[in-house]
Backbone as ProteinMPNN parsed JSONL, in Angstrom:
{"seq_chain_A": "XXXXXXXXXXXXXXXXXXXXXXXXXXXXXXXXXXXXXXXXXXXXXXXXXXXXXXXXXXXXXXXXXXXXXXXXXXXXXXXXXXXXXXXXXXXXXXXXXXXXXXXX", "coords_chain_A": {"N_chain_A": [[-27.806, 37.758, 55.589], [-29.405, 40.017, 53.56], [-31.95, 40.812, 51.211], [-30.836, 42.68, 49.484], [-28.215, 42.132, 49.435], [-25.475, 40.39, 47.967], [-24.237, 37.089, 48.365], [-21.547, 36.629, 48.367], [-18.32, 37.731, 46.709], [-17.619, 37.086, 43.285], [-15.665, 35.661, 40.712], [-14.14, 38.089, 38.542], [-15.768, 39.985, 39.451], [-18.389, 39.705, 38.928], [-21.859, 39.117, 39.617], [-24.854, 37.086, 40.335], [-28.313, 37.593, 40.208], [-31.491, 36.727, 41.056], [-34.863, 37.387, 40.627], [-38.29, 37.712, 41.676], [-41.095, 39.502, 40.873], [-44.154, 40.798, 42.035], [-47.47, 41.809, 41.544], [-49.35, 44.389, 39.929], [-48.029, 43.888, 37.136], [-47.95, 42.91, 34.69], [-48.71, 43.477, 31.367], [-48.038, 46.251, 31.337], [-45.958, 47.129, 30.302], [-43.712, 46.247, 31.694], [-41.754, 44.269, 31.363], [-40.308, 45.364, 29.114], [-39.289, 47.667, 30.4], [-37.615, 46.622, 32.284], [-35.846, 45.418, 30.458], [-34.747, 47.674, 29.157], [-33.618, 49.14, 31.384], [-31.689, 47.264, 32.243], [-30.062, 47.208, 30.014], [-29.021, 49.792, 30.046], [-27.663, 49.56, 32.503], [-25.737, 47.709, 31.951], [-26.097, 45.031, 32.331], [-26.604, 41.523, 32.075], [-28.813, 38.747, 30.936], [-32.186, 37.75, 31.458], [-35.71, 38.557, 31.164], [-39.082, 37.737, 32.005], [-42.636, 37.139, 31.75], [-44.464, 35.805, 34.408], [-46.114, 32.671, 34.819], [-48.429, 32.797, 36.234], [-49.792, 35.165, 35.726], [-49.578, 37.444, 37.221], [-47.077, 38.118, 37.809], [-43.53, 38.825, 37.353], [-40.591, 37.51, 36.195], [-37.044, 37.706, 36.842], [-33.735, 37.223, 35.763], [-30.584, 37.861, 36.17], [-27.211, 39.034, 35.523], [-24.095, 40.561, 36.461], [-22.112, 43.495, 37.411], [-21.925, 44.058, 40.922], [-22.846, 46.566, 41.955], [-24.472, 47.465, 39.791], [-26.357, 45.373, 39.697], [-27.648, 45.835, 42.222], [-28.731, 48.322, 41.835], [-30.535, 47.643, 39.695], [-32.202, 46.008, 41.127], [-33.411, 47.903, 42.838], [-34.781, 49.347, 41.093], [-36.63, 47.47, 40.242], [-38.365, 47.293, 42.223], [-39.647, 49.683, 41.887], [-40.545, 49.965, 39.225], [-42.204, 50.623, 35.961], [-44.233, 53.517, 35.069], [-47.114, 52.716, 34.866], [-47.247, 50.481, 36.466], [-47.849, 48.459, 39.385], [-46.073, 47.514, 42.055], [-46.09, 45.039, 44.219], [-44.58, 43.227, 45.633], [-41.221, 42.056, 45.864], [-39.253, 39.42, 45.477], [-35.905, 38.489, 46.124], [-32.926, 36.787, 45.334], [-29.549, 35.7, 45.638], [-27.859, 33.751, 43.807], [-24.99, 31.496, 43.813], [-24.0, 30.597, 41.462], [-22.932, 31.36, 37.924], [-24.448, 32.012, 35.011], [-23.367, 33.036, 32.56], [-24.404, 34.837, 30.63], [-24.682, 36.495, 27.479], [-26.067, 38.652, 26.634], [-29.034, 40.855, 27.438], [-32.199, 39.692, 27.5], [-35.79, 39.795, 26.465], [-37.894, 37.17, 27.329], [-40.404, 34.986, 26.211]], "CA_chain_A": [[-27.778, 38.358, 54.295], [-30.622, 40.64, 53.156], [-32.298, 40.546, 49.808], [-30.03, 43.536, 48.727], [-26.761, 41.79, 49.539], [-24.992, 39.233, 47.36], [-23.51, 36.285, 49.419], [-19.971, 36.71, 48.28], [-17.856, 38.102, 45.49], [-17.235, 36.016, 42.386], [-14.662, 35.979, 39.64], [-14.292, 39.133, 37.685], [-16.766, 40.95, 40.154], [-19.764, 39.559, 38.454], [-22.81, 38.315, 40.546], [-26.063, 36.687, 39.748], [-29.497, 38.028, 40.854], [-32.802, 36.186, 40.47], [-35.866, 38.172, 41.34], [-39.699, 37.594, 41.27], [-41.794, 40.781, 41.093], [-45.45, 40.504, 42.029], [-48.323, 42.95, 41.504], [-49.786, 44.621, 38.559], [-46.81, 44.063, 36.432], [-48.068, 42.29, 33.338], [-49.49, 44.436, 30.45], [-47.883, 47.517, 31.708], [-44.568, 47.288, 29.841], [-42.668, 46.047, 32.782], [-40.607, 43.567, 30.789], [-39.539, 46.387, 28.383], [-38.839, 48.645, 31.417], [-36.453, 45.924, 32.844], [-34.801, 45.325, 29.465], [-34.054, 48.983, 29.108], [-32.737, 49.522, 32.607], [-30.495, 46.331, 32.163], [-29.054, 47.644, 29.043], [-28.36, 50.899, 30.615], [-26.75, 49.233, 33.605], [-24.734, 46.789, 31.458], [-26.439, 43.769, 32.953], [-26.981, 40.587, 31.117], [-29.764, 37.852, 31.513], [-33.512, 37.78, 30.922], [-36.874, 38.838, 31.839], [-40.288, 37.109, 31.415], [-43.835, 37.176, 32.548], [-44.712, 34.566, 35.249], [-47.267, 31.946, 34.292], [-49.57, 33.063, 37.129], [-50.418, 36.347, 35.29], [-49.502, 38.556, 38.263], [-45.668, 38.182, 38.268], [-42.407, 39.088, 36.307], [-39.324, 36.771, 36.631], [-35.917, 38.369, 36.315], [-32.515, 36.408, 36.052], [-29.645, 38.758, 35.706], [-25.747, 39.01, 35.901], [-23.492, 41.814, 36.153], [-21.402, 44.017, 38.534], [-22.758, 44.051, 42.024], [-23.472, 47.909, 41.949], [-25.527, 47.492, 38.832], [-27.485, 44.567, 40.053], [-28.32, 46.418, 43.232], [-29.505, 49.337, 41.217], [-31.74, 47.043, 39.101], [-33.158, 45.587, 42.179], [-34.122, 49.039, 43.317], [-35.733, 49.809, 39.936], [-37.671, 46.53, 40.226], [-39.337, 47.698, 43.375], [-40.415, 50.934, 41.333], [-41.369, 49.573, 37.953], [-42.644, 51.757, 35.055], [-45.264, 54.302, 35.659], [-48.364, 52.018, 35.021], [-47.181, 49.178, 37.221], [-47.926, 48.46, 40.832], [-45.186, 46.482, 42.602], [-46.543, 44.671, 45.693], [-43.558, 42.469, 46.49], [-40.037, 41.662, 45.078], [-38.354, 38.484, 46.206], [-34.657, 38.27, 45.513], [-31.849, 35.83, 45.827], [-28.256, 35.817, 44.903], [-27.283, 32.425, 43.596], [-23.515, 31.572, 43.676], [-23.61, 30.234, 39.98], [-23.132, 32.364, 36.901], [-24.872, 31.551, 33.679], [-22.591, 33.422, 31.435], [-25.257, 35.347, 29.634], [-24.107, 37.457, 26.676], [-26.967, 39.851, 26.411], [-30.305, 40.749, 28.141], [-33.358, 39.602, 26.582], [-37.161, 39.456, 26.953], [-38.338, 35.884, 27.056], [-41.837, 34.781, 26.069]], "C_chain_A": [[-29.252, 38.759, 54.035], [-30.784, 40.492, 51.715], [-31.376, 41.535, 49.016], [-28.539, 43.215, 48.786], [-26.523, 40.444, 48.88], [-24.206, 38.378, 48.481], [-21.949, 36.45, 49.486], [-19.485, 37.147, 46.837], [-17.545, 36.898, 44.626], [-16.165, 36.468, 41.555], [-15.132, 37.154, 38.798], [-15.388, 40.174, 38.282], [-18.267, 40.807, 39.615], [-20.557, 38.864, 39.483], [-24.063, 37.968, 39.668], [-27.243, 37.086, 40.623], [-30.76, 37.358, 40.18], [-33.837, 36.952, 41.363], [-37.254, 37.733, 40.777], [-40.462, 38.791, 41.717], [-43.299, 40.495, 40.909], [-46.232, 41.833, 42.202], [-48.887, 43.16, 40.224], [-48.681, 44.886, 37.622], [-46.875, 43.463, 35.038], [-49.076, 43.319, 32.563], [-49.361, 45.865, 30.659], [-46.47, 47.915, 31.286], [-43.437, 47.149, 30.818], [-41.424, 45.297, 32.239], [-39.669, 44.526, 29.986], [-38.746, 47.367, 29.291], [-37.477, 47.819, 31.922], [-35.378, 45.803, 31.808], [-34.03, 46.528, 29.251], [-33.113, 49.313, 30.116], [-31.535, 48.455, 32.505], [-29.543, 46.705, 31.21], [-28.464, 48.926, 29.408], [-27.287, 50.649, 31.663], [-25.578, 48.311, 33.177], [-24.84, 45.51, 32.19], [-26.917, 42.846, 31.89], [-27.921, 39.538, 31.793], [-31.056, 37.796, 30.822], [-34.641, 38.199, 31.83], [-38.174, 38.161, 31.221], [-41.403, 37.088, 32.354], [-44.024, 35.809, 33.279], [-46.037, 33.945, 34.613], [-48.533, 32.254, 35.096], [-50.377, 34.409, 36.502], [-50.257, 37.586, 36.181], [-47.93, 38.695, 38.674], [-44.684, 38.355, 37.113], [-41.192, 38.417, 36.959], [-38.05, 37.559, 36.075], [-34.617, 37.351, 36.725], [-31.451, 37.227, 35.451], [-28.123, 38.639, 36.391], [-25.112, 40.273, 35.596], [-22.638, 42.251, 37.391], [-22.401, 44.297, 39.678], [-23.655, 45.408, 42.194], [-24.681, 47.892, 40.962], [-26.657, 46.608, 39.118], [-28.297, 45.217, 41.289], [-29.276, 47.489, 42.647], [-30.736, 48.792, 40.385], [-32.6, 46.514, 39.987], [-34.026, 46.677, 42.654], [-35.204, 49.387, 42.346], [-36.873, 48.759, 39.9], [-38.739, 46.794, 41.204], [-40.243, 48.889, 42.873], [-41.21, 50.53, 40.185], [-41.667, 50.802, 37.006], [-43.942, 52.352, 35.656], [-46.672, 53.602, 35.854], [-48.439, 50.912, 35.796], [-47.415, 49.519, 38.521], [-47.153, 47.273, 41.302], [-45.652, 46.255, 43.986], [-45.474, 43.969, 46.469], [-42.475, 42.08, 45.499], [-39.257, 40.635, 46.035], [-37.121, 38.319, 45.394], [-33.807, 37.403, 46.164], [-30.649, 36.047, 45.074], [-27.501, 34.465, 44.832], [-25.664, 32.493, 43.469], [-23.027, 31.322, 42.146], [-23.728, 31.338, 38.972], [-23.438, 31.634, 35.798], [-24.058, 31.864, 32.547], [-23.386, 34.032, 30.252], [-24.591, 36.404, 28.815], [-24.799, 38.691, 26.465], [-28.073, 39.78, 27.462], [-31.33, 40.707, 27.304], [-34.756, 39.339, 27.119], [-37.578, 38.058, 26.405], [-39.9, 35.887, 26.919], [-42.344, 33.565, 26.393]], "O_chain_A": [[-30.184, 37.984, 54.25], [-29.851, 40.084, 51.024], [-31.136, 41.213, 47.852], [-27.712, 43.949, 48.245], [-27.229, 39.474, 49.154], [-23.61, 38.949, 49.395], [-21.277, 36.401, 50.516], [-20.21, 36.929, 45.866], [-17.244, 35.82, 45.137], [-15.754, 37.622, 41.673], [-16.291, 37.246, 38.393], [-15.809, 41.099, 37.588], [-19.157, 41.629, 39.831], [-19.99, 38.05, 40.212], [-24.275, 38.436, 38.55], [-27.112, 36.883, 41.83], [-31.002, 37.437, 38.976], [-33.701, 37.118, 42.576], [-37.386, 37.428, 39.592], [-40.465, 39.074, 42.915], [-43.724, 40.035, 39.85], [-45.794, 42.786, 42.848], [-48.941, 42.229, 39.421], [-48.406, 46.048, 37.325], [-45.896, 43.528, 34.294], [-50.049, 43.853, 33.094], [-50.233, 46.664, 30.319], [-45.873, 48.86, 31.802], [-42.402, 47.814, 30.767], [-40.276, 45.598, 32.564], [-38.449, 44.509, 30.145], [-37.656, 47.814, 28.933], [-36.384, 48.386, 31.93], [-34.197, 46.015, 32.084], [-32.802, 46.489, 29.164], [-31.977, 49.71, 29.859], [-30.399, 48.885, 32.707], [-28.338, 46.588, 31.432], [-27.309, 49.118, 29.026], [-26.25, 51.307, 31.753], [-24.593, 48.146, 33.897], [-23.841, 44.942, 32.631], [-27.549, 43.265, 30.92], [-27.897, 39.397, 33.016], [-31.041, 37.794, 29.591], [-34.544, 38.196, 33.057], [-38.277, 38.06, 29.998], [-41.23, 37.028, 33.571], [-43.723, 34.767, 32.697], [-46.869, 34.618, 34.004], [-49.63, 31.965, 34.617], [-51.544, 34.611, 36.836], [-50.78, 38.655, 35.865], [-47.579, 39.284, 39.696], [-45.029, 38.036, 35.975], [-40.824, 38.711, 38.096], [-38.065, 38.004, 34.928], [-34.536, 36.799, 37.822], [-31.407, 37.293, 34.223], [-27.912, 38.239, 37.536], [-25.466, 40.988, 34.658], [-22.464, 41.457, 38.316], [-23.539, 44.707, 39.45], [-24.851, 45.409, 42.485], [-25.787, 48.285, 41.334], [-27.807, 46.958, 38.851], [-29.523, 45.11, 41.32], [-30.468, 47.518, 42.954], [-31.808, 49.397, 40.381], [-33.796, 46.517, 39.694], [-35.223, 46.485, 42.866], [-36.348, 49.674, 42.695], [-37.997, 49.123, 39.555], [-39.914, 46.514, 40.968], [-41.372, 49.081, 43.325], [-42.425, 50.722, 40.15], [-41.334, 51.93, 37.371], [-44.596, 51.81, 36.548], [-47.341, 53.847, 36.858], [-49.508, 50.312, 35.907], [-47.256, 50.678, 38.907], [-47.512, 46.135, 40.998], [-45.622, 47.148, 44.832], [-45.393, 44.038, 47.695], [-42.808, 41.789, 44.35], [-38.749, 40.943, 47.113], [-37.169, 38.056, 44.192], [-33.862, 37.221, 47.38], [-30.697, 36.54, 43.947], [-26.661, 34.128, 45.666], [-25.134, 33.518, 43.038], [-21.958, 31.721, 41.686], [-24.577, 32.212, 39.148], [-22.771, 30.63, 35.546], [-24.001, 31.08, 31.599], [-23.097, 33.79, 29.08], [-23.922, 37.234, 29.429], [-24.191, 39.711, 26.141], [-28.118, 38.852, 28.27], [-31.46, 41.549, 26.415], [-34.886, 38.699, 28.163], [-37.603, 37.823, 25.197], [-40.575, 36.744, 27.488], [-43.552, 33.351, 26.288]]}, "name": "protein", "num_of_chains": 1, "seq": "XXXXXXXXXXXXXXXXXXXXXXXXXXXXXXXXXXXXXXXXXXXXXXXXXXXXXXXXXXXXXXXXXXXXXXXXXXXXXXXXXXXXXXXXXXXXXXXXXXXXXXXX"}
């Protein structure tokens, strides 16, 4: 299983994606970028800055195709960002998020 592939299908076709994005991703509107893209893709969950000052954490749920697209976008980021690394996992559990939010 690669980072772009969920382990297995879940009920209602929803999957869970966790990602840790490292690089120059804080102070460049990365969280707002993720929030906007998640809304466009119909994905729920949250995004927040990592405590290390050099990462952003994403926890998202939605259709597999939408999550794969979000993962691609995490590798790109907004114009002022520099993404060095994205670690992704596909947990089997669903959190049941109703919206996508920026956490502080």
